[in-house]
A tleap script that builds the chain and sets N, CA, C and O, in Angstrom:
source leaprc.protein.ff14SB
mol = sequence {
  NMET LYS ILE ASN LEU SER GLY HIE HIE VAL
  ASP VAL THR ASP SER VAL LYS GLN HIE VAL
  ASP GLU LYS PHE ALA LYS ILE ALA SER HIE
  PHE PRO THR LEU ILE SER LEU ASP VAL THR
  ILE THR LYS GLU HIE GLY GLU PHE GLU VAL
  GLU VAL ARG THR ASN TYR GLU GLY ALA SER
  VAL ALA ALA LYS GLY THR ASP PRO VAL MET
  TRP PRO ALA ILE ALA ALA ALA ASN LYS LYS
  LEU ASP ALA ALA LEU LYS HIE ARG LYS GLY
  GLN LEU LYS ALA ASP LYS HIE ALA LYS PRO
  ASP VAL THR ALA PRO GLU ILE ALA TYR GLU
  LYS VAL GLN GLU MET ASN LEU CASN
}
set mol.1.N position { 31.958 169.574 112.615 }
set mol.1.CA position { 31.391 171.074 112.983 }
set mol.1.C position { 29.878 170.492 114.022 }
set mol.1.O position { 29.044 169.604 113.842 }
set mol.2.N position { 30.062 171.354 114.943 }
set mol.2.CA position { 28.544 170.919 115.230 }
set mol.2.C position { 27.816 172.174 114.647 }
set mol.2.O position { 28.294 173.233 114.238 }
set mol.3.N position { 26.250 171.658 114.747 }
set mol.3.CA position { 25.245 172.617 114.337 }
set mol.3.C position { 24.322 172.554 115.416 }
set mol.3.O position { 23.800 171.485 115.734 }
set mol.4.N position { 24.030 173.864 116.132 }
set mol.4.CA position { 22.604 173.642 116.970 }
set mol.4.C position { 21.799 174.530 116.156 }
set mol.4.O position { 22.151 175.667 115.841 }
set mol.5.N position { 20.500 173.875 115.762 }
set mol.5.CA position { 19.131 174.270 115.303 }
set mol.5.C position { 18.276 174.288 116.173 }
set mol.5.O position { 17.780 173.378 116.836 }
set mol.6.N position { 18.040 175.816 116.152 }
set mol.6.CA position { 16.583 175.777 116.870 }
set mol.6.C position { 15.425 176.225 116.087 }
set mol.6.O position { 15.986 176.474 115.019 }
set mol.7.N position { 14.179 176.494 115.902 }
set mol.7.CA position { 13.367 176.962 115.814 }
set mol.7.C position { 12.347 177.936 117.233 }
set mol.7.O position { 12.241 177.887 118.458 }
set mol.8.N position { 11.763 178.772 116.042 }
set mol.8.CA position { 10.803 179.883 116.867 }
set mol.8.C position { 9.583 180.145 115.736 }
set mol.8.O position { 9.578 180.758 114.669 }
set mol.9.N position { 8.651 179.467 116.398 }
set mol.9.CA position { 7.778 179.484 115.875 }
set mol.9.C position { 7.346 178.584 114.167 }
set mol.9.O position { 6.481 178.666 113.295 }
set mol.10.N position { 8.838 177.597 114.524 }
set mol.10.CA position { 8.850 176.895 113.033 }
set mol.10.C position { 9.316 175.284 113.585 }
set mol.10.O position { 10.134 175.086 114.483 }
set mol.11.N position { 8.668 174.336 112.903 }
set mol.11.CA position { 8.646 172.882 113.849 }
set mol.11.C position { 10.468 172.313 112.961 }
set mol.11.O position { 10.408 172.238 111.733 }
set mol.12.N position { 11.398 172.090 113.398 }
set mol.12.CA position { 12.720 171.444 112.862 }
set mol.12.C position { 12.619 170.489 112.943 }
set mol.12.O position { 12.808 169.961 114.039 }
set mol.13.N position { 12.219 169.640 111.684 }
set mol.13.CA position { 12.120 168.378 111.351 }
set mol.13.C position { 12.922 167.812 110.809 }
set mol.13.O position { 13.594 168.678 110.249 }
set mol.14.N position { 13.601 166.197 110.438 }
set mol.14.CA position { 15.003 165.432 110.456 }
set mol.14.C position { 15.057 166.337 108.928 }
set mol.14.O position { 16.066 167.042 108.919 }
set mol.15.N position { 14.098 166.507 107.461 }
set mol.15.CA position { 14.325 167.159 106.564 }
set mol.15.C position { 15.360 168.179 106.531 }
set mol.15.O position { 16.381 168.220 105.843 }
set mol.16.N position { 14.738 169.317 107.738 }
set mol.16.CA position { 15.742 170.838 108.230 }
set mol.16.C position { 16.552 170.228 108.112 }
set mol.16.O position { 17.353 170.104 107.185 }
set mol.17.N position { 16.419 169.580 109.395 }
set mol.17.CA position { 18.131 169.389 109.733 }
set mol.17.C position { 19.085 168.860 108.725 }
set mol.17.O position { 20.245 169.198 108.964 }
set mol.18.N position { 18.914 168.073 107.590 }
set mol.18.CA position { 19.652 167.538 107.083 }
set mol.18.C position { 20.004 168.378 106.138 }
set mol.18.O position { 21.124 168.052 105.746 }
set mol.19.N position { 19.473 169.608 105.384 }
set mol.19.CA position { 19.318 170.417 104.458 }
set mol.19.C position { 20.370 171.252 105.297 }
set mol.19.O position { 21.366 171.591 104.658 }
set mol.20.N position { 20.322 171.560 106.357 }
set mol.20.CA position { 21.274 172.867 107.127 }
set mol.20.C position { 22.469 171.760 107.090 }
set mol.20.O position { 23.369 172.116 106.329 }
set mol.21.N position { 22.669 170.677 107.635 }
set mol.21.CA position { 23.960 170.119 107.694 }
set mol.21.C position { 24.579 169.801 105.731 }
set mol.21.O position { 25.736 170.063 105.403 }
set mol.22.N position { 23.777 169.364 104.957 }
set mol.22.CA position { 24.095 169.931 103.982 }
set mol.22.C position { 25.089 170.750 102.996 }
set mol.22.O position { 26.040 170.560 102.239 }
set mol.23.N position { 23.984 172.117 103.654 }
set mol.23.CA position { 24.197 173.379 103.142 }
set mol.23.C position { 25.075 173.790 103.681 }
set mol.23.O position { 25.837 174.435 102.961 }
set mol.24.N position { 25.424 173.681 105.021 }
set mol.24.CA position { 27.104 174.363 105.915 }
set mol.24.C position { 27.853 173.050 106.031 }
set mol.24.O position { 28.314 172.886 107.160 }
set mol.25.N position { 28.117 172.013 105.125 }
set mol.25.CA position { 29.001 171.408 105.440 }
set mol.25.C position { 30.175 172.023 104.363 }
set mol.25.O position { 31.237 172.051 104.984 }
set mol.26.N position { 30.359 172.514 103.000 }
set mol.26.CA position { 31.332 173.302 102.321 }
set mol.26.C position { 31.739 174.168 103.761 }
set mol.26.O position { 32.905 174.210 104.153 }
set mol.27.N position { 30.653 174.823 104.461 }
set mol.27.CA position { 31.748 176.116 105.556 }
set mol.27.C position { 32.378 175.308 105.840 }
set mol.27.O position { 33.555 175.670 105.842 }
set mol.28.N position { 32.248 174.327 106.104 }
set mol.28.CA position { 33.249 173.407 107.314 }
set mol.28.C position { 34.295 172.553 106.962 }
set mol.28.O position { 34.946 171.891 107.771 }
set mol.29.N position { 34.457 172.568 105.754 }
set mol.29.CA position { 35.616 171.984 104.805 }
set mol.29.C position { 36.243 173.688 104.741 }
set mol.29.O position { 37.083 173.770 105.637 }
set mol.30.N position { 36.162 174.556 104.265 }
set mol.30.CA position { 36.146 175.433 104.031 }
set mol.30.C position { 36.977 176.397 105.286 }
set mol.30.O position { 37.731 177.347 105.072 }
set mol.31.N position { 36.680 175.971 106.288 }
set mol.31.CA position { 36.604 176.637 107.545 }
set mol.31.C position { 37.300 175.727 108.894 }
set mol.31.O position { 36.657 175.701 109.943 }
set mol.32.N position { 37.970 175.359 108.850 }
set mol.32.CA position { 38.007 173.543 109.680 }
set mol.32.C position { 38.609 173.983 111.150 }
set mol.32.O position { 38.859 173.059 111.924 }
set mol.33.N position { 38.871 175.416 111.611 }
set mol.33.CA position { 38.656 176.023 112.724 }
set mol.33.C position { 37.878 176.072 113.326 }
set mol.33.O position { 38.062 176.201 114.537 }
set mol.34.N position { 36.657 175.999 112.809 }
set mol.34.CA position { 34.907 176.545 113.167 }
set mol.34.C position { 34.681 175.483 114.362 }
set mol.34.O position { 34.877 174.339 113.953 }
set mol.35.N position { 34.370 175.536 115.543 }
set mol.35.CA position { 33.450 174.299 116.413 }
set mol.35.C position { 32.313 174.115 116.270 }
set mol.35.O position { 31.836 172.980 116.256 }
set mol.36.N position { 31.199 175.842 116.047 }
set mol.36.CA position { 30.408 175.205 115.935 }
set mol.36.C position { 29.278 176.816 115.373 }
set mol.36.O position { 29.407 178.035 115.488 }
set mol.37.N position { 28.266 175.913 114.786 }
set mol.37.CA position { 27.128 177.199 114.146 }
set mol.37.C position { 26.082 177.193 115.310 }
set mol.37.O position { 25.881 176.151 115.934 }
set mol.38.N position { 25.554 178.109 115.544 }
set mol.38.CA position { 24.289 178.444 115.763 }
set mol.38.C position { 23.292 178.635 114.828 }
set mol.38.O position { 23.528 179.455 113.941 }
set mol.39.N position { 22.178 178.035 114.828 }
set mol.39.CA position { 21.285 178.500 113.524 }
set mol.39.C position { 19.802 178.746 114.581 }
set mol.39.O position { 19.423 178.005 115.488 }
set mol.40.N position { 19.134 180.101 114.071 }
set mol.40.CA position { 17.948 180.092 114.661 }
set mol.40.C position { 17.097 180.184 113.217 }
set mol.40.O position { 17.370 181.065 112.403 }
set mol.41.N position { 16.032 179.187 112.972 }
set mol.41.CA position { 15.014 179.550 112.136 }
set mol.41.C position { 13.740 180.448 112.323 }
set mol.41.O position { 13.039 179.732 113.039 }
set mol.42.N position { 13.415 180.980 112.217 }
set mol.42.CA position { 12.418 181.848 113.284 }
set mol.42.C position { 11.210 182.375 111.601 }
set mol.42.O position { 11.644 182.642 110.480 }
set mol.43.N position { 9.721 182.358 112.043 }
set mol.43.CA position { 8.597 182.606 111.252 }
set mol.43.C position { 8.079 183.975 111.654 }
set mol.43.O position { 7.425 184.018 112.696 }
set mol.44.N position { 8.235 184.869 111.118 }
set mol.44.CA position { 6.894 186.465 111.533 }
set mol.44.C position { 6.504 186.845 110.318 }
set mol.44.O position { 7.354 186.950 109.433 }
set mol.45.N position { 5.717 187.004 110.168 }
set mol.45.CA position { 4.925 187.726 109.433 }
set mol.45.C position { 4.896 187.396 108.077 }
set mol.45.O position { 4.808 188.184 107.135 }
set mol.46.N position { 5.017 185.555 108.021 }
set mol.46.CA position { 4.904 185.178 106.912 }
set mol.46.C position { 5.937 185.078 106.112 }
set mol.46.O position { 5.953 184.889 104.896 }
set mol.47.N position { 7.003 185.247 107.030 }
set mol.47.CA position { 8.587 185.334 106.524 }
set mol.47.C position { 9.700 184.653 106.912 }
set mol.47.O position { 10.119 185.267 107.893 }
set mol.48.N position { 10.393 183.749 106.694 }
set mol.48.CA position { 11.157 183.112 107.311 }
set mol.48.C position { 12.775 183.682 107.609 }
set mol.48.O position { 13.488 184.005 106.659 }
set mol.49.N position { 13.225 183.759 108.935 }
set mol.49.CA position { 14.397 184.588 109.222 }
set mol.49.C position { 15.469 183.454 109.510 }
set mol.49.O position { 15.275 182.628 110.402 }
set mol.50.N position { 16.557 183.449 108.756 }
set mol.50.CA position { 17.728 182.339 109.085 }
set mol.50.C position { 18.761 182.714 109.655 }
set mol.50.O position { 19.725 182.889 108.910 }
set mol.51.N position { 18.959 182.975 111.140 }
set mol.51.CA position { 20.172 183.525 111.614 }
set mol.51.C position { 20.928 182.444 112.078 }
set mol.51.O position { 20.593 181.374 112.587 }
set mol.52.N position { 23.041 183.394 111.540 }
set mol.52.CA position { 23.527 181.774 111.683 }
set mol.52.C position { 24.304 183.119 112.820 }
set mol.52.O position { 24.038 184.295 113.070 }
set mol.53.N position { 25.213 182.264 113.200 }
set mol.53.CA position { 26.182 182.745 114.625 }
set mol.53.C position { 27.470 181.886 114.822 }
set mol.53.O position { 27.489 180.655 114.810 }
set mol.54.N position { 28.464 182.646 114.992 }
set mol.54.CA position { 29.491 181.468 115.574 }
set mol.54.C position { 30.635 182.657 115.564 }
set mol.54.O position { 30.638 183.825 115.177 }
set mol.55.N position { 31.667 181.728 116.220 }
set mol.55.CA position { 32.771 182.446 116.558 }
set mol.55.C position { 34.203 181.734 115.655 }
set mol.55.O position { 34.456 180.529 115.648 }
set mol.56.N position { 34.999 182.782 114.948 }
set mol.56.CA position { 35.845 182.452 113.878 }
set mol.56.C position { 37.345 183.543 114.638 }
set mol.56.O position { 37.458 184.739 114.909 }
set mol.57.N position { 38.239 182.369 114.738 }
set mol.57.CA position { 39.259 183.203 115.631 }
set mol.57.C position { 39.342 184.419 116.070 }
set mol.57.O position { 40.010 185.318 115.559 }
set mol.58.N position { 38.443 184.512 117.351 }
set mol.58.CA position { 38.597 185.166 117.880 }
set mol.58.C position { 37.615 186.817 117.937 }
set mol.58.O position { 37.603 187.911 118.501 }
set mol.59.N position { 36.814 185.910 116.802 }
set mol.59.CA position { 35.919 187.515 116.866 }
set mol.59.C position { 34.277 186.794 116.293 }
set mol.59.O position { 34.196 186.027 115.334 }
set mol.60.N position { 33.468 187.109 116.863 }
set mol.60.CA position { 32.097 186.715 116.927 }
set mol.60.C position { 31.675 186.995 115.243 }
set mol.60.O position { 32.139 187.982 114.673 }
set mol.61.N position { 30.629 185.894 114.420 }
set mol.61.CA position { 30.677 186.429 112.944 }
set mol.61.C position { 28.589 185.974 113.031 }
set mol.61.O position { 27.997 185.086 113.644 }
set mol.62.N position { 28.165 186.908 112.254 }
set mol.62.CA position { 26.786 186.351 112.492 }
set mol.62.C position { 26.358 186.935 111.154 }
set mol.62.O position { 26.761 188.008 110.703 }
set mol.63.N position { 25.514 186.124 110.583 }
set mol.63.CA position { 24.897 186.106 109.338 }
set mol.63.C position { 23.301 186.009 108.986 }
set mol.63.O position { 22.899 184.974 109.519 }
set mol.64.N position { 22.144 186.720 108.250 }
set mol.64.CA position { 20.776 186.625 108.273 }
set mol.64.C position { 20.288 186.781 106.989 }
set mol.64.O position { 20.456 187.747 106.246 }
set mol.65.N position { 19.621 185.681 106.763 }
set mol.65.CA position { 18.859 185.411 106.001 }
set mol.65.C position { 17.480 185.557 105.823 }
set mol.65.O position { 16.911 185.298 106.884 }
set mol.66.N position { 16.748 185.844 104.989 }
set mol.66.CA position { 15.268 186.261 104.707 }
set mol.66.C position { 14.596 185.907 103.435 }
set mol.66.O position { 15.149 186.161 102.364 }
set mol.67.N position { 13.556 185.396 103.484 }
set mol.67.CA position { 12.657 184.938 102.640 }
set mol.67.C position { 11.395 184.472 102.556 }
set mol.67.O position { 11.251 183.694 103.498 }
set mol.68.N position { 10.393 184.541 101.912 }
set mol.68.CA position { 8.786 183.815 102.481 }
set mol.68.C position { 8.919 182.139 102.434 }
set mol.68.O position { 8.138 181.288 102.860 }
set mol.69.N position { 10.272 181.991 101.719 }
set mol.69.CA position { 9.980 180.442 102.081 }
set mol.69.C position { 11.794 180.050 102.511 }
set mol.69.O position { 12.859 180.565 102.167 }
set mol.70.N position { 11.369 178.690 103.571 }
set mol.70.CA position { 12.287 178.765 104.275 }
set mol.70.C position { 13.695 177.818 103.517 }
set mol.70.O position { 14.770 177.991 104.091 }
set mol.71.N position { 13.705 176.962 102.418 }
set mol.71.CA position { 14.798 176.289 101.827 }
set mol.71.C position { 15.736 177.589 101.299 }
set mol.71.O position { 16.965 177.622 101.360 }
set mol.72.N position { 14.847 178.672 100.757 }
set mol.72.CA position { 16.108 179.757 100.208 }
set mol.72.C position { 16.288 181.111 101.374 }
set mol.72.O position { 16.710 182.237 101.109 }
set mol.73.N position { 15.874 180.646 102.574 }
set mol.73.CA position { 16.379 181.729 103.636 }
set mol.73.C position { 17.437 181.277 103.654 }
set mol.73.O position { 18.356 182.046 103.375 }
set mol.74.N position { 17.769 179.837 103.989 }
set mol.74.CA position { 18.756 179.168 104.643 }
set mol.74.C position { 19.904 178.938 103.318 }
set mol.74.O position { 21.078 178.802 103.663 }
set mol.75.N position { 19.713 178.911 102.419 }
set mol.75.CA position { 20.990 179.189 101.344 }
set mol.75.C position { 21.510 180.712 101.344 }
set mol.75.O position { 22.695 180.996 101.172 }
set mol.76.N position { 20.327 181.816 101.590 }
set mol.76.CA position { 20.996 182.913 101.875 }
set mol.76.C position { 22.089 183.313 102.955 }
set mol.76.O position { 23.178 183.869 102.811 }
set mol.77.N position { 21.357 182.789 104.219 }
set mol.77.CA position { 22.194 182.997 105.163 }
set mol.77.C position { 23.618 182.013 105.354 }
set mol.77.O position { 24.556 182.259 106.112 }
set mol.78.N position { 23.471 180.772 104.382 }
set mol.78.CA position { 24.866 180.265 103.927 }
set mol.78.C position { 25.666 181.222 103.196 }
set mol.78.O position { 26.846 181.339 103.529 }
set mol.79.N position { 25.302 181.777 102.448 }
set mol.79.CA position { 25.987 182.463 101.861 }
set mol.79.C position { 26.344 183.704 101.979 }
set mol.79.O position { 27.126 184.262 101.210 }
set mol.80.N position { 25.783 184.242 102.978 }
set mol.80.CA position { 26.286 185.441 103.691 }
set mol.80.C position { 27.207 185.101 104.274 }
set mol.80.O position { 28.214 185.750 103.992 }
set mol.81.N position { 27.387 184.026 105.296 }
set mol.81.CA position { 27.814 183.723 106.249 }
set mol.81.C position { 29.567 183.152 105.652 }
set mol.81.O position { 30.501 183.441 106.401 }
set mol.82.N position { 29.776 182.644 104.791 }
set mol.82.CA position { 30.636 182.323 103.811 }
set mol.82.C position { 31.443 183.219 103.330 }
set mol.82.O position { 32.583 183.019 102.913 }
set mol.83.N position { 30.614 184.664 103.400 }
set mol.83.CA position { 31.299 185.658 102.819 }
set mol.83.C position { 31.701 186.590 104.291 }
set mol.83.O position { 32.851 187.019 104.384 }
set mol.84.N position { 31.141 186.744 104.916 }
set mol.84.CA position { 31.989 187.046 106.430 }
set mol.84.C position { 32.911 186.421 106.784 }
set mol.84.O position { 33.899 186.953 107.291 }
set mol.85.N position { 32.786 185.074 106.583 }
set mol.85.CA position { 34.046 184.539 107.041 }
set mol.85.C position { 35.449 184.451 106.002 }
set mol.85.O position { 36.644 184.359 106.284 }
set mol.86.N position { 34.998 184.497 105.176 }
set mol.86.CA position { 35.885 184.821 104.527 }
set mol.86.C position { 36.758 186.131 104.299 }
set mol.86.O position { 37.927 186.107 103.913 }
set mol.87.N position { 36.158 187.076 104.540 }
set mol.87.CA position { 36.529 188.837 104.807 }
set mol.87.C position { 37.240 188.523 106.401 }
set mol.87.O position { 38.344 189.030 106.597 }
set mol.88.N position { 36.764 187.896 107.254 }
set mol.88.CA position { 37.631 187.754 108.030 }
set mol.88.C position { 38.810 187.187 108.170 }
set mol.88.O position { 39.719 187.395 108.974 }
set mol.89.N position { 38.655 186.216 107.028 }
set mol.89.CA position { 40.098 185.805 107.136 }
set mol.89.C position { 41.058 186.187 106.740 }
set mol.89.O position { 42.158 185.904 107.216 }
set mol.90.N position { 40.753 187.297 105.280 }
set mol.90.CA position { 41.318 187.746 104.914 }
set mol.90.C position { 41.925 188.830 105.760 }
set mol.90.O position { 42.943 189.361 105.316 }
set mol.91.N position { 41.397 189.279 107.038 }
set mol.91.CA position { 41.772 190.428 107.458 }
set mol.91.C position { 42.816 189.648 108.126 }
set mol.91.O position { 43.991 189.924 107.880 }
set mol.92.N position { 42.536 188.742 108.910 }
set mol.92.CA position { 43.584 187.820 109.317 }
set mol.92.C position { 44.616 187.650 109.019 }
set mol.92.O position { 45.565 187.732 109.799 }
set mol.93.N position { 44.722 187.301 107.517 }
set mol.93.CA position { 45.735 187.048 106.818 }
set mol.93.C position { 47.041 188.736 105.902 }
set mol.93.O position { 48.179 188.859 105.449 }
set mol.94.N position { 46.004 189.452 106.101 }
set mol.94.CA position { 46.485 191.004 105.976 }
set mol.94.C position { 47.597 191.328 107.270 }
set mol.94.O position { 48.688 191.885 107.157 }
set mol.95.N position { 47.088 190.903 108.279 }
set mol.95.CA position { 47.424 191.431 109.238 }
set mol.95.C position { 48.908 190.826 109.723 }
set mol.95.O position { 49.436 191.107 110.799 }
set mol.96.N position { 49.448 189.976 108.751 }
set mol.96.CA position { 50.592 188.914 108.925 }
set mol.96.C position { 51.438 189.540 107.935 }
set mol.96.O position { 52.639 189.347 108.121 }
set mol.97.N position { 51.151 190.180 107.017 }
set mol.97.CA position { 52.270 190.710 106.144 }
set mol.97.C position { 52.738 192.026 106.621 }
set mol.97.O position { 52.102 192.928 107.166 }
set mol.98.N position { 54.247 191.927 106.231 }
set mol.98.CA position { 55.115 193.290 106.632 }
set mol.98.C position { 54.852 194.114 106.171 }
set mol.98.O position { 54.772 194.127 104.943 }
set mol.99.N position { 54.582 195.237 106.942 }
set mol.99.CA position { 54.416 196.303 106.677 }
set mol.99.C position { 55.656 197.340 105.731 }
set mol.99.O position { 56.771 197.392 106.251 }
set mol.100.N position { 55.474 198.050 104.527 }
set mol.100.CA position { 56.428 198.365 103.795 }
set mol.100.C position { 57.100 200.007 104.991 }
set mol.100.O position { 56.233 200.803 105.350 }
set mol.101.N position { 58.557 200.252 105.420 }
set mol.101.CA position { 58.677 201.318 105.687 }
set mol.101.C position { 58.395 202.530 104.696 }
set mol.101.O position { 58.694 202.596 103.503 }
set mol.102.N position { 57.624 203.647 105.633 }
set mol.102.CA position { 57.613 204.945 105.033 }
set mol.102.C position { 59.041 205.539 104.694 }
set mol.102.O position { 59.895 205.646 105.574 }
set mol.103.N position { 59.239 205.874 103.542 }
set mol.103.CA position { 60.786 207.084 103.430 }
set mol.103.C position { 60.527 208.057 103.010 }
set mol.103.O position { 59.606 208.010 102.194 }
set mol.104.N position { 60.962 209.054 103.207 }
set mol.104.CA position { 60.612 210.026 102.298 }
set mol.104.C position { 61.533 210.124 100.978 }
set mol.104.O position { 62.572 209.584 100.598 }
set mol.105.N position { 60.451 211.276 100.366 }
set mol.105.CA position { 60.861 210.575 98.740 }
set mol.105.C position { 62.299 211.825 98.817 }
set mol.105.O position { 62.474 212.715 99.650 }
set mol.106.N position { 63.075 211.483 97.723 }
set mol.106.CA position { 64.004 212.529 97.242 }
set mol.106.C position { 63.596 213.515 96.486 }
set mol.106.O position { 62.659 213.457 95.690 }
set mol.107.N position { 64.253 214.403 96.700 }
set mol.107.CA position { 63.785 215.830 96.455 }
set mol.107.C position { 64.461 215.990 95.265 }
set mol.107.O position { 65.647 215.663 95.219 }
set mol.108.N position { 63.918 216.431 94.314 }
set mol.108.CA position { 65.076 216.414 93.012 }
set mol.108.C position { 65.952 217.498 92.989 }
set mol.108.O position { 67.033 217.396 92.409 }
set mol.109.N position { 65.523 218.798 93.700 }
set mol.109.CA position { 66.094 219.945 94.113 }
set mol.109.C position { 67.747 219.325 94.750 }
set mol.109.O position { 68.833 219.473 94.189 }
set mol.110.N position { 67.554 218.829 95.679 }
set mol.110.CA position { 68.499 218.253 96.212 }
set mol.110.C position { 69.537 217.645 95.385 }
set mol.110.O position { 70.708 217.951 95.162 }
set mol.111.N position { 68.626 216.507 94.916 }
set mol.111.CA position { 69.918 215.560 94.081 }
set mol.111.C position { 70.445 216.129 93.754 }
set mol.111.O position { 71.638 215.920 93.978 }
set mol.112.N position { 69.958 217.766 92.664 }
set mol.112.CA position { 70.542 218.934 91.696 }
set mol.112.C position { 72.036 219.240 92.540 }
set mol.112.O position { 73.179 219.004 92.148 }
set mol.113.N position { 71.708 219.683 93.480 }
set mol.113.CA position { 72.646 220.204 94.643 }
set mol.113.C position { 73.831 219.520 95.035 }
set mol.113.O position { 74.786 220.171 95.459 }
set mol.114.N position { 73.893 217.837 94.908 }
set mol.114.CA position { 74.680 217.002 95.316 }
set mol.114.C position { 75.534 216.552 94.024 }
set mol.114.O position { 76.584 215.910 94.070 }
set mol.115.N position { 74.933 216.976 92.953 }
set mol.115.CA position { 75.774 216.532 91.678 }
set mol.115.C position { 76.556 217.464 91.260 }
set mol.115.O position { 76.181 218.622 91.444 }
set mol.116.N position { 77.600 217.266 90.716 }
set mol.116.CA position { 79.089 217.795 90.485 }
set mol.116.C position { 78.758 217.972 88.598 }
set mol.116.O position { 78.925 217.195 87.659 }
set mol.117.N position { 78.149 219.604 88.710 }
set mol.117.CA position { 77.908 220.164 87.152 }
set mol.117.C position { 78.975 220.728 86.099 }
set mol.117.O position { 78.809 221.338 85.043 }
set mol.118.N position { 80.343 220.227 86.891 }
set mol.118.CA position { 81.010 221.502 86.240 }
set mol.118.C position { 82.121 220.498 85.070 }
set mol.118.O position { 82.887 221.075 84.299 }
savepdb mol mol.pdb
quit
């Protein structure tokens, strides 16, 4: 999986790249059809915001984590993206199950009329 990492008002160093790769490695193993992630780290007003976007099975999935420290913000975005991908995967699996046919319940009155009570 390719990770496109960019920073806005943040220097993206090798240690930041390595940390992001380590954090999102689990997602790559759980969702092998993911091709790429777009990760943007922004710092505004003393708070880091990490935004992650990807396409999964035809749908755009995004997650955002914020924290005054960069590392917990990356972890929060990772956790939210994992939850969003699991939700999307569940939706796709639910569509494959056969839906039961709706049948009208039998009314007790009709059953009594059919019975031979003599």
